[in-house]
MOPAC internal coordinates of N, CA, C and O (Angstrom, degrees):
PM7 1SCF
backbone

  N    0.0000 0     0.00 0     0.00 0    0    0    0
  C    1.5188 1     0.00 0     0.00 0    1    0    0
  C    1.5268 1   105.56 1     0.00 0    2    1    0
  O    1.2310 1   122.58 1   -48.19 1    3    2    1
  N    1.3253 1   112.66 1   131.81 1    3    2    1
  C    1.3920 1   118.86 1   176.12 1    5    3    2
  C    1.5972 1   110.71 1   -78.94 1    6    5    3
  O    1.2310 1   121.43 1   -16.62 1    7    6    5
  N    1.3237 1   114.86 1   163.38 1    7    6    5
  C    1.5486 1   122.36 1  -175.26 1    9    7    6
  C    1.4884 1   105.98 1   -59.83 1   10    9    7
  O    1.2310 1   118.29 1   136.40 1   11   10    9
  N    1.2896 1   120.87 1   -43.60 1   11   10    9
  C    1.3998 1   123.03 1  -176.88 1   13   11   10
  C    1.5397 1   114.68 1   -63.00 1   14   13   11
  O    1.2310 1   121.43 1   139.90 1   15   14   13
  N    1.3413 1   114.88 1   -40.10 1   15   14   13
  C    1.4273 1   119.81 1   171.43 1   17   15   14
  C    1.5546 1   114.23 1   -63.60 1   18   17   15
  O    1.2310 1   122.45 1   136.85 1   19   18   17
  N    1.3944 1   112.92 1   -43.15 1   19   18   17
  C    1.3800 1   117.87 1  -178.04 1   21   19   18
  C    1.5770 1   110.33 1   -63.76 1   22   21   19
  O    1.2310 1   119.54 1   143.21 1   23   22   21
  N    1.2546 1   118.48 1   -36.79 1   23   22   21
  C    1.5227 1   122.64 1  -176.48 1   25   23   22
  C    1.4772 1   105.12 1   -73.07 1   26   25   23
  O    1.2310 1   116.54 1   146.21 1   27   26   25
  N    1.2090 1   124.17 1   -33.79 1   27   26   25
  C    1.4955 1   125.05 1   179.30 1   29   27   26
  C    1.5041 1   112.60 1   -71.33 1   30   29   27
  O    1.2310 1   121.24 1   140.70 1   31   30   29
  N    1.3687 1   115.23 1   -39.30 1   31   30   29
  C    1.4694 1   118.61 1  -173.53 1   33   31   30
  C    1.5294 1   110.86 1   -87.90 1   34   33   31
  O    1.2310 1   118.59 1   157.95 1   35   34   33
  N    1.4028 1   120.28 1   -22.05 1   35   34   33
  C    1.3966 1   119.95 1  -178.02 1   37   35   34
  C    1.5430 1   109.83 1   -81.77 1   38   37   35
  O    1.2310 1   122.43 1   -31.76 1   39   38   37
  N    1.3246 1   112.95 1   148.24 1   39   38   37
  C    1.4540 1   117.16 1   176.02 1   41   39   38
  C    1.5402 1   111.07 1   -83.41 1   42   41   39
  O    1.2310 1   120.37 1    -3.92 1   43   42   41
  N    1.3233 1   116.90 1   176.08 1   43   42   41
  C    1.4350 1   121.07 1  -171.36 1   45   43   42
  C    1.5652 1   111.95 1   -61.70 1   46   45   43
  O    1.2310 1   121.89 1   140.93 1   47   46   45
  N    1.3107 1   113.98 1   -39.07 1   47   46   45
  C    1.5168 1   116.37 1  -179.67 1   49   47   46
  C    1.5437 1   111.05 1   -68.80 1   50   49   47
  O    1.2310 1   120.94 1   140.85 1   51   50   49
  N    1.3711 1   115.82 1   -39.15 1   51   50   49
  C    1.4426 1   115.98 1   179.48 1   53   51   50
  C    1.5592 1   112.29 1   -66.75 1   54   53   51
  O    1.2310 1   120.96 1   140.76 1   55   54   53
  N    1.3323 1   115.76 1   -39.24 1   55   54   53
  C    1.4476 1   112.85 1   174.73 1   57   55   54
  C    1.4926 1   115.53 1   -64.87 1   58   57   55
  O    1.2310 1   120.03 1   145.42 1   59   58   57
  N    1.3749 1   117.54 1   -34.58 1   59   58   57
  C    1.4172 1   125.00 1   175.92 1   61   59   58
  C    1.5808 1   109.96 1   -63.36 1   62   61   59
  O    1.2310 1   119.57 1   140.44 1   63   62   61
  N    1.3060 1   118.42 1   -39.56 1   63   62   61
  C    1.3813 1   121.28 1  -178.51 1   65   63   62
  C    1.4692 1   113.92 1   -66.22 1   66   65   63
  O    1.2310 1   119.67 1   139.13 1   67   66   65
  N    1.3966 1   118.24 1   -40.87 1   67   66   65
  C    1.3968 1   125.13 1   179.21 1   69   67   66
  C    1.5789 1   107.39 1   -63.31 1   70   69   67
  O    1.2310 1   120.70 1   134.09 1   71   70   69
  N    1.3778 1   116.26 1   -45.91 1   71   70   69
  C    1.4568 1   119.79 1  -174.06 1   73   71   70
  C    1.5762 1   107.43 1   -66.05 1   74   73   71
  O    1.2310 1   120.81 1   142.02 1   75   74   73
  N    1.4043 1   116.05 1   -37.98 1   75   74   73
  C    1.4808 1   116.03 1   179.37 1   77   75   74
  C    1.5508 1   113.26 1   -67.95 1   78   77   75
  O    1.2310 1   121.30 1   141.70 1   79   78   77
  N    1.3351 1   115.11 1   -38.30 1   79   78   77
  C    1.4380 1   111.63 1  -178.85 1   81   79   78
  C    1.5465 1   113.60 1   -69.23 1   82   81   79
  O    1.2310 1   121.79 1   149.99 1   83   82   81
  N    1.2875 1   114.19 1   -30.01 1   83   82   81
  C    1.5378 1   123.41 1  -179.58 1   85   83   82
  C    1.5412 1   109.69 1   -84.85 1   86   85   83
  O    1.2310 1   120.74 1  -178.57 1   87   86   85
  N    1.3500 1   116.19 1     1.43 1   87   86   85
  C    1.5082 1   116.21 1  -177.07 1   89   87   86
  C    1.5392 1   112.93 1    54.99 1   90   89   87
  O    1.2310 1   121.62 1  -132.72 1   91   90   89
  N    1.2276 1   114.50 1    47.28 1   91   90   89
  C    1.5378 1   117.76 1  -170.94 1   93   91   90
  C    1.6895 1   100.97 1  -139.73 1   94   93   91
  O    1.2310 1   122.19 1    14.52 1   95   94   93
  N    1.2823 1   113.41 1  -165.48 1   95   94   93
  C    1.4702 1   121.33 1   178.56 1   97   95   94
  C    1.5179 1   107.83 1  -126.56 1   98   97   95
  O    1.2310 1   122.82 1   -16.37 1   99   98   97
  N    1.4107 1   112.20 1   163.63 1   99   98   97
  C    1.3727 1   121.68 1  -177.53 1  101   99   98
  C    1.5842 1   106.31 1   -69.73 1  102  101   99
  O    1.2310 1   119.40 1   147.28 1  103  102  101
  N    1.3267 1   118.76 1   -32.72 1  103  102  101
  C    1.4445 1   123.94 1  -179.47 1  105  103  102
  C    1.6028 1   106.64 1   -64.50 1  106  105  103
  O    1.2310 1   120.82 1   138.91 1  107  106  105
  N    1.2266 1   116.04 1   -41.09 1  107  106  105
  C    1.5120 1   118.84 1   179.60 1  109  107  106
  C    1.5338 1   109.38 1   -64.50 1  110  109  107
  O    1.2310 1   120.17 1   140.07 1  111  110  109
  N    1.3395 1   117.27 1   -39.93 1  111  110  109
  C    1.4316 1   120.89 1   175.60 1  113  111  110
  C    1.5331 1   114.39 1   -57.29 1  114  113  111
  O    1.2310 1   120.84 1   142.22 1  115  114  113
  N    1.3389 1   116.00 1   -37.78 1  115  114  113
  C    1.3888 1   124.88 1   178.70 1  117  115  114
  C    1.4718 1   112.37 1   -69.38 1  118  117  115
  O    1.2310 1   120.00 1   142.76 1  119  118  117
  N    1.3867 1   117.60 1   -37.24 1  119  118  117
  C    1.4317 1   122.49 1   173.01 1  121  119  118
  C    1.4526 1   114.57 1   -63.46 1  122  121  119
  O    1.2310 1   121.58 1   144.62 1  123  122  121
  N    1.3467 1   114.59 1   -35.38 1  123  122  121
  C    1.4858 1   119.99 1   174.97 1  125  123  122
  C    1.5778 1   110.46 1   -68.86 1  126  125  123
  O    1.2310 1   121.71 1   137.19 1  127  126  125
  N    1.3015 1   114.33 1   -42.81 1  127  126  125
  C    1.4762 1   124.51 1  -176.80 1  129  127  126
  C    1.6547 1   107.23 1   -61.09 1  130  129  127
  O    1.2310 1   121.83 1   135.70 1  131  130  129
  N    1.3135 1   114.10 1   -44.30 1  131  130  129
  C    1.4537 1   120.56 1   178.22 1  133  131  130
  C    1.4894 1   114.37 1   -76.95 1  134  133  131
  O    1.2310 1   119.96 1   175.43 1  135  134  133
  N    1.3204 1   117.69 1    -4.57 1  135  134  133
  C    1.5164 1   120.42 1  -177.26 1  137  135  134
  C    1.5271 1   111.54 1    64.86 1  138  137  135
  O    1.2310 1   120.34 1  -154.26 1  139  138  137
  N    1.3452 1   116.96 1    25.74 1  139  138  137
  C    1.4470 1   118.51 1   175.14 1  141  139  138
  C    1.5651 1   111.56 1   -84.24 1  142  141  139
  O    1.2310 1   123.05 1   161.08 1  143  142  141
  N    1.3219 1   111.76 1   -18.92 1  143  142  141
  C    1.4673 1   119.91 1   178.11 1  145  143  142
  C    1.5654 1   106.59 1  -137.92 1  146  145  143
  O    1.2310 1   120.85 1   -16.56 1  147  146  145
  N    1.2588 1   115.97 1   163.44 1  147  146  145
  C    1.4062 1   124.29 1   173.20 1  149  147  146
  C    1.4815 1   111.82 1  -123.51 1  150  149  147
  O    1.2310 1   119.37 1   -35.20 1  151  150  149
  N    1.3257 1   118.80 1   144.80 1  151  150  149
  C    1.4842 1   121.55 1  -178.33 1  153  151  150
  C    1.5444 1   109.11 1   -82.59 1  154  153  151
  O    1.2310 1   121.32 1   -24.63 1  155  154  153
  N    1.2964 1   115.08 1   155.37 1  155  154  153
  C    1.4597 1   119.27 1   168.08 1  157  155  154
  C    1.5378 1   110.81 1   -73.01 1  158  157  155
  O    1.2310 1   120.07 1   -12.78 1  159  158  157
  N    1.3023 1   117.47 1   167.22 1  159  158  157
  C    1.4487 1   117.11 1   179.41 1  161  159  158
  C    1.4308 1   115.26 1   -61.26 1  162  161  159
  O    1.2310 1   119.75 1   140.45 1  163  162  161
  N    1.3218 1   118.09 1   -39.55 1  163  162  161
  C    1.4266 1   123.83 1   176.90 1  165  163  162
  C    1.5287 1   112.93 1   -66.69 1  166  165  163
  O    1.2310 1   121.43 1   136.39 1  167  166  165
  N    1.3276 1   114.87 1   -43.61 1  167  166  165
  C    1.5852 1   117.83 1   178.53 1  169  167  166
  C    1.5370 1   105.92 1   -65.22 1  170  169  167
  O    1.2310 1   120.22 1   141.71 1  171  170  169
  N    1.3252 1   117.18 1   -38.29 1  171  170  169
  C    1.5669 1   116.42 1  -176.64 1  173  171  170
  C    1.5131 1   109.51 1   -64.11 1  174  173  171
  O    1.2310 1   121.46 1   142.24 1  175  174  173
  N    1.3355 1   114.81 1   -37.76 1  175  174  173
  C    1.4412 1   117.20 1  -178.83 1  177  175  174
  C    1.5325 1   109.31 1   -68.19 1  178  177  175
  O    1.2310 1   119.04 1   139.57 1  179  178  177
  N    1.3531 1   119.43 1   -40.43 1  179  178  177
  C    1.4891 1   118.86 1   179.16 1  181  179  178
  C    1.5172 1   112.73 1   -67.46 1  182  181  179
  O    1.2310 1   122.18 1   146.94 1  183  182  181
  N    1.3410 1   113.43 1   -33.06 1  183  182  181
  C    1.5265 1   118.98 1  -179.58 1  185  183  182
  C    1.5871 1   106.81 1   -70.10 1  186  185  183
  O    1.2310 1   118.91 1   137.35 1  187  186  185
  N    1.2536 1   119.68 1   -42.65 1  187  186  185
  C    1.4434 1   122.41 1   178.55 1  189  187  186
  C    1.5514 1   109.83 1   -57.57 1  190  189  187
  O    1.2310 1   120.99 1   132.43 1  191  190  189
  N    1.3183 1   115.71 1   -47.57 1  191  190  189
  C    1.4861 1   122.21 1   178.48 1  193  191  190
  C    1.5670 1   112.85 1   -60.53 1  194  193  191
  O    1.2310 1   121.46 1   135.62 1  195  194  193
  N    1.3578 1   114.81 1   -44.38 1  195  194  193
  C    1.3793 1   124.30 1  -174.97 1  197  195  194
  C    1.5634 1   108.37 1   -67.80 1  198  197  195
  O    1.2310 1   120.21 1   131.98 1  199  198  197
  N    1.4157 1   117.21 1   -48.02 1  199  198  197
  C    1.3889 1   118.77 1  -176.77 1  201  199  198
  C    1.5889 1   108.66 1   -69.76 1  202  201  199
  O    1.2310 1   120.12 1   153.51 1  203  202  201
  N    1.2901 1   117.37 1   -26.49 1  203  202  201
  C    1.4846 1   117.19 1   175.67 1  205  203  202
  C    1.4296 1   109.41 1   -68.01 1  206  205  203
  O    1.2310 1   117.22 1   135.95 1  207  206  205
  N    1.3098 1   122.89 1   -44.05 1  207  206  205
  C    1.5297 1   126.41 1   179.35 1  209  207  206
  C    1.5060 1   109.36 1   -57.92 1  210  209  207
  O    1.2310 1   121.04 1   131.71 1  211  210  209
  N    1.3449 1   115.62 1   -48.29 1  211  210  209
  C    1.4958 1   121.03 1   179.96 1  213  211  210
  C    1.5362 1   110.33 1   -64.79 1  214  213  211
  O    1.2310 1   120.85 1   139.19 1  215  214  213
  N    1.3366 1   115.98 1   -40.81 1  215  214  213
  C    1.4836 1   116.84 1  -178.26 1  217  215  214
  C    1.5231 1   111.20 1   -68.28 1  218  217  215
  O    1.2310 1   117.93 1   148.47 1  219  218  217
  N    1.3039 1   121.56 1   -31.53 1  219  218  217
  C    1.4396 1   127.24 1   175.75 1  221  219  218
  C    1.6237 1   111.43 1   -59.98 1  222  221  219
  O    1.2310 1   123.18 1   142.62 1  223  222  221
  N    1.3514 1   111.51 1   -37.38 1  223  222  221
  C    1.4265 1   114.27 1   176.84 1  225  223  222
  C    1.5015 1   119.41 1   -84.09 1  226  225  223
  O    1.2310 1   121.66 1   175.36 1  227  226  225
  N    1.4084 1   114.42 1    -4.64 1  227  226  225
  C    1.4518 1   119.25 1  -173.71 1  229  227  226
  C    1.5421 1   112.38 1   -92.23 1  230  229  227
  O    1.2310 1   117.77 1  -171.14 1  231  230  229
  N    1.3304 1   121.85 1     8.86 1  231  230  229
  C    1.4260 1   125.35 1   177.65 1  233  231  230
  C    1.5679 1   112.06 1    60.59 1  234  233  231
  O    1.2310 1   120.30 1  -141.03 1  235  234  233
  N    1.3031 1   117.03 1    38.97 1  235  234  233
  C    1.4623 1   116.41 1   178.68 1  237  235  234
  C    1.5330 1   117.19 1    90.67 1  238  237  235
  O    1.2310 1   120.30 1   167.04 1  239  238  237
  N    1.3227 1   117.03 1   -12.96 1  239  238  237
  C    1.4230 1   121.29 1  -178.65 1  241  239  238
  C    1.5349 1   113.91 1   -68.17 1  242  241  239
  O    1.2310 1   119.86 1   146.18 1  243  242  241
  N    1.2644 1   117.88 1   -33.82 1  243  242  241
  C    1.4258 1   124.22 1  -179.85 1  245  243  242
  C    1.5493 1   113.59 1  -116.64 1  246  245  243
  O    1.2310 1   119.07 1   -26.32 1  247  246  245
  N    1.2359 1   119.38 1   153.68 1  247  246  245
  C    1.5276 1   125.61 1   170.42 1  249  247  246
  C    1.4702 1   111.33 1  -120.77 1  250  249  247
  O    1.2310 1   121.43 1   -18.95 1  251  250  249
  N    1.3543 1   114.87 1   161.05 1  251  250  249
  C    1.4106 1   118.33 1   177.81 1  253  251  250
  C    1.6099 1   113.74 1   -71.18 1  254  253  251
  O    1.2310 1   121.32 1   -32.49 1  255  254  253
  N    1.2115 1   115.08 1   147.51 1  255  254  253
  C    1.4732 1   121.79 1  -179.18 1  257  255  254
  C    1.5468 1   106.14 1   -87.79 1  258  257  255
  O    1.2310 1   118.36 1   -59.65 1  259  258  257
  N    1.3849 1   120.72 1   120.35 1  259  258  257
  C    1.4265 1   118.35 1  -178.28 1  261  259  258
  C    1.6266 1   106.94 1   -73.60 1  262  261  259
  O    1.2310 1   123.82 1   -34.58 1  263  262  261
  N    1.3801 1   110.28 1   145.42 1  263  262  261
  C    1.4599 1   117.96 1  -174.55 1  265  263  262
  C    1.6025 1   109.56 1   -68.60 1  266  265  263
  O    1.2310 1   120.35 1   154.04 1  267  266  265
  N    1.3733 1   116.94 1   -25.96 1  267  266  265
  C    1.4592 1   117.99 1  -178.23 1  269  267  266
  C    1.5418 1   110.60 1   -65.95 1  270  269  267
  O    1.2310 1   120.78 1   156.16 1  271  270  269
  N    1.4041 1   116.12 1   -23.84 1  271  270  269
  C    1.4547 1   115.73 1  -177.10 1  273  271  270
  C    1.5267 1   111.03 1   -85.37 1  274  273  271
  O    1.2310 1   119.24 1   179.64 1  275  274  273
  N    1.3095 1   119.05 1    -0.36 1  275  274  273
  C    1.4524 1   120.26 1  -177.40 1  277  275  274
  C    1.4857 1   118.40 1  -104.21 1  278  277  275
  O    1.2310 1   121.32 1   173.18 1  279  278  277
  N    1.3507 1   115.08 1    -6.82 1  279  278  277
  C    1.4182 1   119.31 1  -173.77 1  281  279  278
  C    1.5298 1   110.30 1  -114.96 1  282  281  279
  O    1.2310 1   120.99 1   -23.94 1  283  282  281
  N    1.3325 1   115.70 1   156.06 1  283  282  281
  C    1.4537 1   119.34 1  -177.18 1  285  283  282
  C    1.5657 1   113.69 1   -67.29 1  286  285  283
  O    1.2310 1   120.98 1   144.35 1  287  286  285
  N    1.3576 1   115.74 1   -35.65 1  287  286  285
  C    1.4076 1   120.42 1  -178.83 1  289  287  286
  C    1.5562 1   106.93 1  -123.29 1  290  289  287
  O    1.2310 1   120.21 1   -85.50 1  291  290  289
  N    1.3603 1   117.21 1    94.50 1  291  290  289
  C    1.4254 1   119.33 1  -178.41 1  293  291  290
  C    1.4838 1   116.77 1   -69.05 1  294  293  291
  O    1.2310 1   118.34 1   167.54 1  295  294  293
  N    1.2990 1   120.76 1   -12.46 1  295  294  293
  C    1.4257 1   124.91 1   177.03 1  297  295  294
  C    1.5284 1   111.76 1   -63.09 1  298  297  295
  O    1.2310 1   119.51 1   163.14 1  299  298  297
  N    1.2920 1   118.54 1   -16.86 1  299  298  297
  C    1.5149 1   119.18 1  -179.45 1  301  299  298
  C    1.5192 1   108.84 1   -61.06 1  302  301  299
  O    1.2310 1   119.01 1   156.06 1  303  302  301
  N    1.2998 1   119.50 1   -23.94 1  303  302  301
  C    1.5148 1   121.63 1  -172.65 1  305  303  302
  C    1.4342 1   109.99 1   -94.35 1  306  305  303
  O    1.2310 1   119.03 1  -176.83 1  307  306  305
  N    1.4021 1   119.46 1     3.17 1  307  306  305
  C    1.4470 1   119.45 1   174.12 1  309  307  306
  C    1.4821 1   116.24 1   -78.33 1  310  309  307
  O    1.2310 1   120.10 1   180.00 1  311  310  309

């Protein structure tokens, strides 16, 4: 699931939970979803873990966002 899809499907509390775990803001998550910004490698890893945790609690409605989709150069994870 891409970040844009995750943000559309998640409710307000779930988006807030992801932002809080990552020590970020919901506005920053929207910037990532719109591809106006790209996450650092460390932030992408934290976001992947946070979205996985939220997705597990959503009863299959959400999926984790892969860290490769959040960075400008995904080859850094190879």
